[in-house]
N, C-alpha and C positions, 0 to 999 in steps of 0.2 A: 630678743631671742629672735636667731637668723631664722629661713627658713629655707632650704635650697630650690630652688625652680630650675638647674638644668645644667646640663655636666659637658661641658666642650670639645666639640671631637679634634678633627680633624681640618688644617686649610681647605679652602675649597677654591679657588682661581689666584690670579697676583696680589690684585687689590686687597687682602686683609682680611676676605674674612672665615667664618669658620662655620663649620657644621656645628651642633648640638641637638643631644640627647633632653628632649623637652621633660617634665618631671614639675607640671603644673596642669591642670585641666582647661590651663584659660590664656592658652598664650600669645592670644591676640590684643588680650590687656596687657600682659604680660613684661610681650619686646618689642616697645614702644619708639622708634626715636627720642632721646632724651632721657630715657629710663638706665636713672644708672648704679651699679649692683655693685653688692661689696663682693671680692673674689679670697677663693682660698687656693691655692695658698695664697696671701697678704702680697709679696712681691709681687703680682700680677695686675694687680688695681686698684682702686677701681675703676672699674669699668665702665662709660655710658655708648648706650644705644646707637647709632648713627643710620643703621639700614640693619632690615630685616626684610625676610621675604622664603618662599615656599622654591623648593625644587623637590617637584614631585610631594614625597613625605616625607622630605627632609627640609628644618628650617636653619637657615643659614644666616649667621648675626657679620656686622660688621662695627667697627667700634670705632671714636674717634678717636681712641687712644692705639690705636692700630694701624699701620699702614702702609706691608706688605704682607707678602704670604712669607717670610722670615720672619717676622715680629709673631706673625697665629702660630707661627709651627710653636714657638713658647708656651700658648695657653696650652696646650690639648691636655686632656687630663683636671681643668682645673673646676671649680666649681663655681657657679653663680648663684649669687644671694640677694635674697630680699630681706628688709627688716620687717619683721611682723607686725610692726603699728600701720605700716603700708596696706595694710590688708583690706578689706572691705569688711564693716560692723555687718552685713546679712552676707559672708561668706563660711557661711554654714554650714554650707548642704555638701559638699568635700570630707574624706578625711585625708592625712599627708600620711607619708610610711610610719614617717617617725614612729606615729603618734597606733597603725596600728599591730606590723610588727611586734612580734612576741605576745598577744593576744592568743587564750585558746580560740579552737575552734570545736563548735557544738554542736549535736543537733539534738533537739531537743534538750535531756540533760546528760548525754553521751560524748565527752571528748572524744573527739578524732582527728586530733592536732595541734598544731600552730601558724599560724600567720608568721612566715617565714620573708614576705616579700611582697612589695605592692609594683605588677607590670601596669604604667599607663600605657594604654594604647591610643590609637585613633580614636577608633568607634567604641570602647566601652573597654576600662579599667579590671584584669585581673591579679585576685589575690592567691595567694604562692600559700597554699597549705601544705607542712610537711606532714606526716603521720606520723606513731610514734612504731612503726616500721622503718623509715626516713626515706618514705617516697612522697614523691610530690604529686601534687595535683593543682588541679591550677580552675579557680573557681573563679564565676563571671561577676562581679562586684556590681550587681545590679539589688533592686528592691527585693525583687519576687524570691529570688537566693538566697540573700544578705537581711534579711528585715529587722533584723538589728546590730548594731554597733555598741558597744559597752565600756569607756574607756576604765568607767573607775570601777568595773568587777574587774573588767579583764577580758574580756569574751567579747567572740561575733557568735551568731545564733546564723545556723543554716537551717533553709529548707532547702536543698537539692534537689532538682529531678530524679525518678529512679532512671539509678545504676552510674549516677556518675562519679562514685569511689567506685562500685565494682569496674565500673568502665579502663579507670585510670587502674587500679588494683590489676584487669587484666591484661594489660598493655604491658605490665610492669613484670608480668608470668610468659608472654609472648613467646621471648627464644628460646626459654626454653622446652618447647613446645613444638617450634622445627624442626627440632631434630630427632624426632621420635617417631618418626615413620620409618 
């Protein structure tokens, strides 16, 4: 099985570097020179990292197979994958988006929604939970708030701080209140 670790964005500069949306919690381990990625669409790959550097909060990658900006432009939107056999055996601390999407979100025994996405952020990841009413609520993906992820039984257990769901619901209702003066 393959695991997506990045999505290629726009070219950067004239030497064939590209911006990437990082979809792994260990970019310093995944994007080292010499690493070869399986690419989707397949016609764009495989690609071998020749350089990796950060420009502010954006990862820039250069590939041995890509020499200039014109070639880099052809990669826009391509997905980079690693073989899961390459994953460390002790890498059971984290969860991947494809494992989480579709799980019920529960507070106690009450179902409050379904996980619809995982936003990988620099400081902490955020789960996107869609409520039965269709509202999206961002949940910090930390052990204090998400103490249990149960893939086998299809749910995550939440212990949200007081008002997390109410604040999001109030935000959704706020536009209606503006015109009531």
